[in-house]
C-alpha positions as CSV (number, residue, x, y, z in Angstrom):
1,M,-7.5,-45.0,-15.0
2,R,-7.7,-42.6,-17.9
3,D,-4.3,-41.0,-17.3
4,N,-2.5,-44.4,-17.7
5,L,-1.1,-45.2,-21.1
6,M,0.0,-48.5,-19.6
7,N,-1.6,-50.0,-16.5
8,A,1.6,-50.9,-14.7
9,F,-0.2,-52.7,-11.8
10,Q,-2.2,-55.7,-12.8
11,Y,-3.1,-59.1,-11.3
12,K,-1.3,-62.1,-12.9
13,A,-1.9,-65.6,-11.7
14,G,-3.7,-64.2,-8.7
15,Q,-0.8,-61.9,-7.6
16,L,-0.6,-58.1,-8.1
17,H,2.4,-57.2,-10.2
18,C,4.3,-54.1,-11.1
19,E,5.0,-54.6,-14.8
20,G,6.6,-58.1,-14.8
21,V,7.4,-58.4,-11.1
22,S,5.2,-59.7,-8.3
23,L,4.7,-57.4,-5.4
24,T,4.8,-60.4,-3.1
25,Q,8.3,-61.2,-4.4
26,L,9.4,-57.6,-3.8
27,A,8.0,-57.6,-0.2
28,E,9.8,-60.8,0.6
29,E,13.1,-59.5,-0.7
30,F,13.0,-55.9,0.5
31,G,10.4,-55.9,3.4
32,T,7.5,-53.6,4.1
33,P,6.5,-50.8,4.0
34,L,7.8,-50.6,0.5
35,Y,7.3,-48.1,-2.3
36,V,7.3,-49.7,-5.7
37,Y,7.5,-47.6,-8.9
38,S,7.0,-48.4,-12.6
39,R,9.7,-46.9,-14.7
40,N,7.8,-47.5,-17.9
41,H,4.7,-45.8,-16.6
42,I,6.6,-42.7,-15.5
43,L,8.4,-42.4,-18.8
44,G,5.2,-43.1,-20.7
45,Q,3.4,-40.3,-19.0
46,W,6.2,-37.8,-19.6
47,R,6.4,-38.8,-23.3
48,A,2.7,-38.7,-23.8
49,L,2.5,-35.1,-22.6
50,D,5.6,-34.2,-24.6
51,E,4.1,-35.8,-27.8
52,A,0.7,-34.2,-27.2
53,F,2.4,-30.7,-27.6
54,A,4.1,-31.6,-30.8
55,G,3.9,-28.7,-33.2
56,V,4.4,-26.2,-30.5
57,D,7.9,-25.2,-29.2
58,H,7.7,-26.6,-25.6
59,L,9.6,-28.0,-22.7
60,V,8.0,-30.5,-20.1
61,C,9.7,-29.7,-16.8
62,Y,9.0,-32.5,-14.2
63,A,8.1,-31.1,-10.8
64,V,10.7,-32.7,-8.6
65,K,8.7,-32.2,-5.4
66,A,6.2,-34.9,-6.4
67,N,8.8,-37.7,-6.2
68,S,12.5,-36.8,-5.9
69,N,14.1,-40.2,-5.9
70,L,17.4,-39.9,-7.8
71,S,16.7,-42.9,-10.0
72,V,13.3,-41.5,-11.0
73,L,15.0,-38.1,-11.8
74,R,17.8,-39.8,-13.7
75,A,15.3,-41.7,-15.9
76,L,13.5,-38.5,-16.7
77,A,16.7,-36.5,-17.3
78,E,17.8,-39.2,-19.8
79,A,14.5,-38.9,-21.6
80,G,15.1,-35.2,-22.1
81,A,12.9,-33.7,-19.3
82,G,13.4,-30.3,-17.9
83,F,12.8,-29.8,-14.1
84,D,10.7,-27.6,-11.9
85,I,12.5,-27.1,-8.6
86,V,11.6,-25.3,-5.4
87,S,14.8,-25.5,-3.3
88,G,18.5,-25.6,-3.6
89,G,18.4,-29.2,-2.5
90,E,16.1,-30.1,-5.4
91,L,18.6,-28.4,-7.7
92,E,21.4,-30.4,-6.3
93,R,19.4,-33.6,-7.0
94,V,18.9,-32.6,-10.6
95,I,22.6,-31.9,-11.0
96,R,23.5,-35.2,-9.3
97,V,21.7,-37.2,-12.0
98,G,23.1,-35.2,-14.9
99,G,20.1,-32.8,-15.4
100,D,20.9,-29.5,-17.1
101,P,20.3,-26.5,-14.7
102,A,19.6,-24.4,-17.9
103,G,16.5,-26.6,-18.3
104,C,15.3,-25.8,-14.7
105,V,12.7,-23.3,-13.5
106,F,13.2,-22.3,-9.9
107,A,9.9,-21.6,-8.1
108,G,9.0,-21.2,-4.4
109,V,8.0,-18.2,-2.2
110,G,11.0,-18.3,0.1
111,K,14.2,-18.4,-1.9
112,T,17.2,-17.6,0.2
113,A,20.1,-15.5,-0.9
114,G,22.3,-18.6,-0.8
115,E,19.9,-20.6,-3.0
116,I,19.7,-17.7,-5.5
117,E,23.5,-17.4,-5.6
118,G,23.9,-21.2,-6.0
119,A,21.3,-21.3,-8.8
120,L,22.9,-18.4,-10.7
121,R,26.4,-19.9,-10.3
122,C,25.3,-23.2,-12.0
123,G,23.4,-21.4,-14.8
124,I,19.7,-21.8,-13.8
125,G,17.2,-21.5,-16.7
126,C,14.9,-19.1,-14.9
127,F,13.7,-17.9,-11.5
128,N,9.9,-17.9,-11.2
129,V,9.6,-14.7,-9.0
130,E,6.8,-14.9,-6.4
131,S,6.9,-11.4,-4.9
132,V,8.4,-7.9,-5.2
133,P,10.8,-8.4,-2.3
134,E,12.1,-11.5,-4.0
135,L,12.7,-9.7,-7.2
136,F,14.8,-7.1,-5.4
137,R,16.8,-9.9,-3.6
138,I,17.5,-11.6,-6.9
139,S,18.7,-8.4,-8.4
140,A,21.0,-7.6,-5.4
141,V,22.5,-11.1,-5.5
142,A,23.0,-10.9,-9.2
143,E,24.7,-7.5,-8.9
144,V,27.2,-8.8,-6.4
145,M,28.0,-11.8,-8.6
146,G,28.2,-9.6,-11.7
147,R,25.8,-11.6,-13.8
148,R,22.2,-11.0,-15.0
149,A,19.5,-13.1,-13.5
150,P,16.9,-14.7,-15.7
151,V,13.3,-14.2,-14.4
152,A,9.7,-14.7,-15.0
153,L,6.9,-13.5,-12.7
154,R,4.6,-16.0,-11.3
155,V,1.2,-14.4,-11.9
156,N,-2.0,-15.3,-10.2
157,P,-4.8,-15.1,-12.8
158,G,-7.5,-15.4,-10.1
159,V,-8.9,-18.6,-11.3
160,D,-10.5,-21.3,-9.0
161,P,-9.1,-24.7,-10.1
162,D,-11.8,-26.6,-8.2
163,T,-9.4,-28.7,-6.2
164,H,-8.6,-29.1,-2.5
165,H,-8.0,-25.7,-0.9
166,Y,-4.5,-26.7,0.3
167,I,-3.4,-27.2,-3.3
168,A,-5.2,-24.3,-5.0
169,T,-2.4,-21.9,-5.8
170,G,-3.7,-19.4,-8.4
171,K,-6.4,-17.6,-6.4
172,H,-5.8,-14.1,-5.0
173,T,-5.8,-15.4,-1.5
174,S,-2.9,-17.7,-2.2
175,K,0.6,-17.1,-0.8
176,F,2.0,-17.8,-4.2
177,G,2.7,-15.4,-7.0
178,I,1.7,-11.8,-7.9
179,A,-1.8,-10.7,-8.6
180,L,-2.6,-10.2,-12.3
181,K,-3.7,-6.6,-11.8
182,D,-0.2,-5.8,-10.3
183,A,1.9,-7.9,-12.6
184,L,2.6,-5.3,-15.3
185,A,3.8,-2.7,-12.8
186,V,6.2,-5.3,-11.4
187,Y,7.4,-6.2,-14.9
188,R,8.1,-2.6,-15.6
189,A,10.2,-2.4,-12.4
190,A,12.1,-5.5,-13.5
191,A,12.7,-4.0,-16.9
192,G,14.5,-1.1,-15.2
193,M,16.8,-3.3,-13.2
194,P,20.2,-3.7,-15.0
195,W,20.9,-7.1,-13.3
196,I,17.5,-8.6,-14.2
197,E,16.7,-10.2,-17.6
198,I,13.0,-10.9,-18.3
199,R,12.8,-14.3,-19.8
200,G,9.2,-15.3,-19.4
201,V,5.7,-15.1,-17.9
202,Q,4.4,-17.9,-15.6
203,M,1.2,-19.0,-14.0
204,H,0.3,-22.0,-11.8
205,I,-3.3,-22.4,-10.7
206,G,-3.1,-25.5,-8.5
207,S,-2.7,-29.2,-8.3
208,Q,-4.9,-32.3,-9.0
209,I,-7.0,-30.3,-11.5
210,T,-9.5,-32.6,-13.3
211,K,-11.0,-30.2,-15.7
212,V,-9.7,-28.3,-18.7
213,A,-11.8,-25.2,-18.3
214,P,-9.7,-23.6,-15.5
215,Y,-6.6,-23.8,-17.6
216,V,-8.4,-22.3,-20.6
217,L,-9.8,-19.4,-18.6
218,A,-6.4,-18.7,-16.9
219,I,-4.5,-18.7,-20.2
220,R,-7.1,-16.4,-21.8
221,K,-6.7,-14.0,-18.9
222,M,-2.9,-14.1,-19.2
223,L,-2.6,-13.4,-23.0
224,P,-3.0,-9.6,-22.8
225,L,-0.3,-9.4,-20.1
226,I,2.1,-11.5,-22.3
227,E,1.8,-8.9,-25.1
228,Q,2.5,-6.1,-22.7
229,V,5.5,-7.9,-21.4
230,R,6.7,-8.6,-24.9
231,A,6.7,-4.8,-25.5
232,L,8.8,-4.3,-22.4
233,A,11.3,-7.0,-23.2
234,P,11.1,-7.8,-27.0
235,E,14.7,-9.1,-27.2
236,T,14.7,-11.4,-24.1
237,L,11.1,-12.8,-23.7
238,E,11.3,-16.5,-24.5
239,F,8.6,-18.5,-22.9
240,F,5.1,-18.7,-21.3
241,D,5.0,-21.2,-18.5
242,I,1.4,-22.6,-17.9
243,G,2.4,-24.5,-14.8
244,G,1.4,-28.0,-13.9
245,G,-1.4,-29.5,-11.8
246,L,-3.0,-31.9,-14.3
247,G,-4.9,-34.4,-12.2
248,I,-5.0,-38.2,-12.1
249,T,-7.5,-40.8,-11.2
250,Y,-7.4,-41.8,-7.5
251,H,-11.0,-43.0,-7.2
252,N,-13.7,-41.8,-9.5
253,E,-12.2,-38.7,-11.0
254,T,-12.2,-38.4,-14.8
255,P,-9.4,-36.0,-15.6
256,P,-8.8,-35.0,-19.2
257,T,-6.4,-37.2,-21.2
258,V,-3.2,-35.5,-22.5
259,R,-4.8,-35.3,-26.0
260,E,-7.9,-33.6,-24.6
261,F,-5.8,-31.2,-22.5
262,A,-3.5,-30.3,-25.4
263,A,-6.5,-29.9,-27.8
264,A,-8.0,-27.4,-25.5
265,V,-5.0,-25.2,-24.8
266,K,-2.7,-25.5,-27.9
267,P,-5.0,-23.3,-30.1
268,L,-4.5,-20.5,-27.5
269,L,-0.7,-21.0,-27.5
270,R,0.3,-21.9,-31.0
271,N,0.7,-18.4,-32.4
272,L,2.3,-16.8,-29.4
273,G,5.8,-17.2,-30.8
274,L,7.0,-18.3,-27.4
275,R,8.2,-21.6,-26.0
276,I,5.5,-23.2,-23.8
277,V,6.7,-24.7,-20.5
278,L,4.7,-27.2,-18.5
279,E,5.4,-28.4,-15.0
280,P,3.7,-31.7,-14.4
281,G,4.5,-33.8,-11.3
282,R,1.6,-35.9,-10.0
283,F,0.5,-36.6,-13.6
284,I,3.9,-38.2,-14.3
285,V,4.4,-40.3,-11.2
286,G,1.1,-40.5,-9.3
287,N,-0.3,-43.7,-10.7
288,G,3.2,-45.1,-11.3
289,G,3.7,-46.1,-7.7
290,V,2.2,-48.1,-4.9
291,L,2.9,-48.5,-1.2
292,V,3.1,-52.2,-0.2
293,T,2.2,-52.8,3.5
294,Q,1.7,-55.9,5.7
295,V,-1.3,-56.5,7.9
296,Q,-0.2,-56.7,11.5
297,Y,-3.6,-57.2,13.3
298,V,-7.3,-57.1,12.5
299,K,-8.9,-55.5,15.5
300,R,-12.7,-55.7,16.2
301,T,-14.5,-53.4,18.6
302,P,-18.2,-53.2,19.3
303,L,-18.5,-50.3,16.8
304,K,-15.7,-50.7,14.2
305,R,-13.1,-52.9,12.6
306,F,-9.5,-51.8,12.2
307,V,-7.0,-53.3,9.8
308,I,-3.7,-52.4,11.4
309,V,-0.8,-52.3,8.9
310,D,2.9,-51.5,9.2
311,A,2.6,-48.4,7.0
312,A,1.5,-45.2,8.6
313,M,0.9,-41.5,8.2
314,N,4.7,-40.9,8.3
315,D,5.0,-43.1,5.2
316,L,1.9,-41.6,3.3
317,I,0.5,-38.5,4.9
318,R,-2.0,-37.6,2.1
319,P,-5.0,-39.3,3.6
320,S,-4.4,-37.6,7.0
321,L,-3.4,-34.2,5.5
322,Y,-5.9,-33.9,2.7
323,E,-8.4,-36.6,3.5
324,S,-7.3,-38.0,0.2
325,Y,-8.6,-41.3,-1.2
326,H,-6.2,-44.1,-2.1
327,E,-7.5,-47.4,-3.2
328,V,-6.4,-50.2,-1.0
329,V,-6.3,-53.7,-2.5
330,P,-5.0,-57.1,-1.4
331,V,-1.8,-58.2,-3.2
332,R,-3.1,-61.7,-3.3
333,K,-6.3,-61.9,-5.3
334,A,-8.8,-64.4,-4.1
335,R,-12.5,-64.9,-3.7
336,R,-13.3,-63.5,-0.3
337,A,-15.8,-61.6,1.7
338,T,-15.5,-57.8,2.2
339,M,-15.8,-55.8,5.4
340,K,-16.2,-52.2,6.4
341,A,-13.0,-51.1,8.2
342,D,-10.5,-48.4,8.8
343,V,-7.0,-49.2,7.5
344,V,-4.7,-47.6,10.0
345,G,-1.0,-47.5,10.9
346,P,0.9,-47.9,14.2
347,V,1.6,-44.2,14.7
348,C,0.2,-42.7,17.9
349,E,-2.3,-40.4,16.3
350,S,-6.0,-40.7,15.7
351,G,-5.3,-39.2,12.3
352,D,-3.0,-42.1,11.3
353,F,-5.1,-43.8,8.7
354,L,-4.8,-44.8,5.0
355,A,-8.5,-45.5,4.5
356,R,-11.5,-44.8,6.7
357,D,-14.9,-46.4,6.8
358,R,-13.9,-48.3,3.6
359,R,-15.4,-51.5,2.2
360,V,-12.2,-53.6,1.9
361,A,-11.3,-57.2,1.4
362,A,-11.5,-59.4,4.5
363,V,-7.8,-59.9,5.1
364,E,-5.9,-61.6,7.8
365,E,-2.8,-61.0,9.8
366,G,0.3,-61.3,7.7
367,E,-1.3,-60.5,4.3
368,L,0.0,-57.9,2.0
369,L,-2.0,-54.8,0.9
370,A,-1.2,-52.3,-1.8
371,V,-2.0,-48.7,-1.4
372,M,-2.5,-47.5,-5.0
373,S,-1.7,-44.2,-6.7
374,A,1.1,-43.5,-4.2
375,G,3.9,-42.5,-6.6
376,A,3.4,-38.7,-6.0
377,Y,3.8,-36.9,-2.6
378,G,4.3,-40.2,-0.8
379,M,7.9,-40.8,0.0
380,A,8.6,-37.1,-0.8
381,M,6.4,-36.0,2.2
382,S,7.4,-38.9,4.5
383,S,9.0,-38.3,7.9
384,N,10.5,-40.0,10.9
385,Y,7.6,-39.3,13.2
386,N,7.5,-41.7,16.1
387,T,11.2,-42.5,15.2
388,R,10.1,-44.6,12.3
389,G,12.6,-45.2,9.6
390,R,11.5,-44.2,6.1
391,A,10.4,-47.0,3.7
392,A,12.6,-48.6,1.0
393,E,11.9,-47.8,-2.7
394,V,12.2,-50.1,-5.7
395,L,12.1,-49.1,-9.4
396,V,10.7,-51.8,-11.7
397,D,11.6,-51.9,-15.4
398,G,9.9,-54.9,-17.1
399,R,11.0,-58.0,-15.2
400,K,13.9,-56.2,-13.5
401,A,13.5,-54.6,-10.0
402,V,16.2,-52.4,-8.5
403,L,16.4,-51.1,-5.0
404,V,16.7,-47.3,-5.4
405,R,16.5,-46.3,-1.7
406,C,17.5,-48.5,1.2
407,R,15.2,-48.8,4.2
408,E,16.3,-46.1,6.8
409,S,18.0,-47.5,9.9
410,F,17.9,-46.2,13.4
411,A,21.5,-45.1,13.1
412,E,20.7,-43.1,10.0
413,M,17.8,-41.4,11.7
414,V,19.9,-40.1,14.6
415,R,23.3,-39.6,12.8
416,A,22.9,-35.7,12.9
417,E,21.8,-35.6,16.5
418,I,24.0,-34.8,19.5
419,G,23.2,-36.4,22.8
């Protein structure tokens, strides 16, 4: 996996480990399904990107939506990360772990008046404005509060990032951002609003991007706009936010390393005289986590085999939602045959699968499997569908493993219901 500076998950004495801890040991102690994260992988990825941009004034803002566990956020906050948030709830998480709101960028197309007010009250670093109506709403809230609101426009450069269409965000057909051809006019309107302060220019072209070329093209398209905005707000323009989306290896992708990425984009950014903001999420945590699950049954039909496990689409929805590939490996390594099978969960949906028509190890009831590359958009997108409690989460640091989220009980699932 080219994105990994350390391979946190390796077989030792025939058992798959996270750093220095056996996944079998963790499953025995905490049960399954179980998310297991490597603290050192996560911090290593953040530091690698931070170091790759040395020589350029920059801030690496972790995208909270990828994995919002408080212990993960605390580790990144202590390392000096900024944060990319998309809701008032994510801002509360950052504050809870000691993160600085001034180091946060607030994105998202549907910011409510309450979220805007709360972010202004705590000193948000910047709002990434997604539309003209949002700009007017921010201005109105700021006026009532008697304080200027820091903003950047999220601009769509009209670049195809060559990723899944659900996570391509920088094209003109996307719900996100403002078209490049319209951006200057909106910036001019913002410059005339007394309660708005123009702080930056932002772009975000998508997620799981495995090539450098789309970034280079998008940045080149944005450079003339940056100079036009600088002329409008010479005293307040501080940063250019190039977004996130740097991809990882799930299967056979070959995304650029941080050094390759930085080498391609830094020459375009070095002489801007602005702070460069990056918003990685998946790149930081994706390959730093696995989902451990236990085989319940091996079902054979005349046409197929099914490995039925205790993890399901409510635990990891990416395969069902995006048809995403996650490698599935046995926790106990042994010489064994392979078989073609679907790895499926107990949820009552035909779309409940973790792997389909996959050549997998010939496993038996009771064995443990690890669903790899599950650190991003796994637990963060989980649900209680079929009244299934969310999985527990464990954070490993060397030989130390800490439970960082308890398994959800039935009482916790229904505590807000009335009946």
